[in-house]
C-alpha positions in Angstrom: -31.6 -14.7 -35.1 -29.8 -14.8 -38.6 -28.8 -11.7 -40.0 -31.4 -10.0 -42.4 -30.5 -9.7 -46.0 -31.8 -6.6 -47.7 -31.3 -7.9 -51.2 -34.8 -8.0 -52.9 -36.6 -6.7 -49.8 -39.5 -4.1 -50.3 -39.1 -0.9 -48.4 -40.9 2.0 -47.9 -38.8 5.0 -46.7 -40.9 8.3 -45.6 -39.2 11.9 -45.4 -36.8 10.5 -48.1 -36.1 13.9 -50.0 -33.1 14.8 -47.6 -31.3 13.7 -44.4 -31.7 10.4 -42.9 -34.3 9.3 -45.5 -32.2 9.9 -48.3 -29.2 8.4 -47.0 -31.5 5.3 -46.2 -32.6 5.1 -49.6 -29.4 5.4 -51.3 -27.6 2.8 -49.1 -30.8 0.4 -49.3 -30.6 0.4 -53.1 -26.8 -0.3 -52.9 -27.7 -3.2 -50.9 -30.2 -4.7 -53.5 -33.4 -3.6 -52.0 -36.4 -2.3 -54.0 -37.3 1.2 -52.6 -40.5 3.2 -52.5 -39.5 7.0 -51.4 -42.0 9.5 -50.2 -41.9 13.1 -49.2 -43.4 16.5 -49.7 -40.8 18.1 -51.9 -41.5 16.5 -55.1 -38.3 17.9 -57.0 -35.8 16.6 -54.3 -37.8 13.3 -54.7 -37.3 12.9 -58.3 -33.7 14.5 -58.0 -33.1 11.3 -55.6 -34.6 8.7 -58.1 -32.6 10.3 -60.9 -29.1 9.9 -58.7 -29.9 6.3 -58.0 -28.2 4.0 -60.5 -30.0 3.2 -63.4 -31.7 -0.2 -63.6 -32.5 -0.3 -59.7 -36.0 -0.6 -58.4 -37.0 3.0 -57.0 -40.7 4.5 -57.1 -40.8 8.1 -55.8 -44.3 8.9 -54.6 -44.6 12.7 -53.5 -47.2 13.8 -50.9 -47.8 14.9 -47.6 -47.7 12.1 -44.9 -50.2 13.6 -42.9 -52.8 13.3 -45.7 -55.1 10.2 -45.7 -55.1 10.3 -49.5 -51.6 10.2 -49.6 -51.3 7.3 -47.0 -53.5 5.5 -49.6 -51.5 5.9 -52.3 -48.3 4.8 -50.7 -50.6 1.4 -50.0 -51.4 1.3 -53.7 -47.6 1.6 -54.5 -46.7 -0.9 -52.2 -49.7 -3.2 -53.7 -48.1 -2.7 -57.0 -45.0 -4.2 -56.2 -46.8 -7.3 -54.7 -46.5 -6.4 -50.9 -44.0 -4.8 -48.4 -41.3 -6.1 -46.1 -39.8 -3.1 -44.3 -41.4 0.2 -43.5 -39.4 3.1 -42.2 -41.2 5.7 -40.9 -38.5 8.5 -40.9 -40.7 11.8 -41.9 -40.1 14.3 -39.1 -40.4 18.1 -38.3 -38.4 19.7 -35.2 -39.5 22.6 -33.2 -37.5 24.8 -30.9 -38.3 27.7 -28.6 -39.7 28.6 -25.2 -43.1 26.9 -24.9 -44.6 30.3 -23.7 -43.9 31.5 -26.9 -45.5 28.7 -29.1 -49.0 28.3 -29.7 -51.4 25.4 -30.2 -51.3 25.1 -34.0 -47.6 24.5 -33.9 -47.9 21.6 -31.1 -50.6 20.0 -33.5 -48.3 20.3 -36.6 -45.7 18.7 -34.7 -47.8 16.0 -33.7 -49.4 15.3 -37.0 -46.0 14.8 -38.4 -44.2 13.0 -35.9 -46.7 10.9 -34.2 -50.0 10.4 -35.7 -48.4 10.0 -39.3 -46.3 7.3 -38.7 -48.9 5.6 -36.6 -51.8 5.7 -39.1 -49.2 4.9 -42.0 -48.4 1.7 -39.8 -51.9 0.7 -39.4 -52.7 1.1 -42.8 -50.2 -1.3 -44.0 -50.3 -3.8 -41.3 -52.5 -6.3 -43.5 -49.8 -6.1 -46.3 -47.0 -6.3 -44.0 -48.2 -9.4 -42.4 -47.8 -11.2 -45.7 -44.3 -10.1 -46.1 -40.9 -11.5 -45.8 -39.7 -11.0 -42.3 -41.8 -7.9 -42.2 -40.5 -5.0 -40.0 -41.6 -1.5 -38.9 -38.7 0.9 -38.2 -39.7 4.2 -36.0 -37.0 6.8 -36.4 -37.2 8.6 -33.1 -34.8 10.6 -31.2 -32.5 10.6 -28.1 -35.0 13.4 -26.8 -37.6 10.5 -26.5 -35.5 9.1 -23.9 -33.9 12.3 -22.4 -36.0 15.6 -22.9 -34.4 18.7 -22.8 -35.7 22.4 -22.5 -36.8 24.6 -25.5 -37.9 21.6 -27.5 -41.2 20.9 -25.5 -43.2 19.9 -28.4 -40.7 17.9 -30.4 -39.8 15.8 -27.2 -43.5 15.4 -26.5 -44.2 14.1 -29.9 -40.9 11.6 -29.8 -42.0 10.4 -26.2 -45.6 9.6 -27.6 -44.1 7.7 -30.2 -41.8 5.8 -27.7 -44.5 4.9 -25.8 -46.9 3.8 -28.4 -44.1 1.5 -29.6 -43.3 -0.1 -26.2 -46.9 -0.9 -25.9 -47.7 -2.0 -29.4 -44.6 -4.0 -30.1 -45.5 -7.3 -28.3 -48.8 -7.2 -30.3 -46.9 -6.6 -33.8 -44.5 -9.6 -32.8 -47.3 -11.7 -31.8 -48.7 -11.2 -35.3 -45.3 -11.8 -36.9 -44.0 -8.0 -37.3 -40.9 -6.8 -35.9 -40.6 -3.3 -34.5 -37.4 -1.7 -34.3 -37.1 1.8 -32.4 -34.3 4.0 -33.5 -33.1 6.8 -31.4 -30.2 9.0 -32.9 -29.1 12.5 -31.6 -28.8 15.4 -33.8 -27.6 14.8 -37.5 -25.8 17.2 -39.6 -28.5 17.6 -42.3 -31.4 19.7 -43.2 -33.6 18.7 -40.4 -33.4 21.7 -38.2 -33.6 24.1 -41.1 -37.3 22.6 -41.4 -38.1 23.6 -37.9 -40.7 25.5 -36.3 -39.1 28.0 -34.4 -35.7 29.9 -34.1 -33.2 27.4 -35.5 -30.3 29.1 -33.8 -31.2 28.2 -30.6 -30.6 24.3 -31.5 -27.9 22.7 -29.7 -26.1 19.8 -31.3 -25.7 16.6 -29.1 -23.0 14.5 -31.0 -24.0 15.5 -34.3 -23.5 13.1 -37.1 -23.5 12.9 -40.9 -26.9 11.3 -42.4 -25.0 8.6 -43.9 -23.3 7.7 -40.6 -26.8 7.4 -39.0 -28.4 5.4 -42.1 -25.3 2.8 -41.6 -26.1 2.8 -37.7 -29.9 2.0 -39.0 -29.3 -0.5 -41.4 -27.0 -2.5 -39.1 -29.9 -2.6 -36.6 -32.4 -4.0 -39.0 -30.0 -6.6 -40.1 -29.3 -7.8 -36.8 -32.7 -8.0 -35.8 -32.8 -5.2 -33.0 -35.6 -3.8 -31.1 -33.8 -0.6 -30.1 -30.9 1.4 -31.2 -29.6 4.5 -29.6 -26.4 6.3 -31.3 -24.3 7.7 -31.4 -22.1 7.4 -28.2 -22.6 10.8 -27.4 -26.5 10.0 -27.3 -26.1 7.0 -25.1 -24.0 9.2 -22.5 -27.0 11.7 -22.2 -29.7 9.1 -21.8 -27.2 7.5 -19.1 -26.5 10.8 -17.5 -30.4 11.3 -17.3 -30.8 8.0 -15.5 -28.0 7.8 -12.9 -27.4 11.3 -12.4 -30.3 13.6 -12.8 -28.9 16.9 -11.3 -26.2 16.8 -13.5 -28.3 16.0 -16.7 -30.6 19.3 -15.7 -27.5 21.4 -15.4 -26.1 20.1 -18.5 -29.0 20.6 -20.6 -30.2 23.9 -18.8 -31.5 26.4 -21.1 -28.4 29.2 -22.4 
């Protein structure tokens, strides 16, 4: 498959106010893409739009991705640009701590943001995506979707669910002319785990990288037409360890 060009592509990025989402928006605009950015934090979102170079195509739509009304707003934003070529489902929330200390509300919140919201946004945008140029859905998952670890049961469950959905729906989308890319980064040195539910001090880094490095990996995978990308090397090693030596994996990832 020929390398995909991002110049002129119409892109929607969720969770764009910080971290990987913000870095993606910056790099996409630098590549000549037209970008719609969305996140809950309106001030940070507007700052992002202001930070991008003058004359670039960037539309900021603040709101809660779990809200059906907000998702309709995003659809209308895409329609105002005449379509959509690339949907990047990046919005997410973390959860850390022993399962026995958690509750049903926390689990539901994590599942709403990390699982139901990207699926329902994708469902809503499928018709407009199908009319796009080399349309692609990108799911920002996690290494923990492929190698779950203790003290993150809700988060791992949400990412496992998204991975399972992607494996099932991927062939359906491709039959309709829409590509699907799963991206599984390990921990990034961003604000993600400051937005965590639970005690952030229990977070253990698995090859932490900057959001900018993660965004570069993601855009490379998009350009190359990949179907799955796991990075960095530490994340790949963790997945391989779980597959080939489960006892050692359990020892390495044991609760501290």
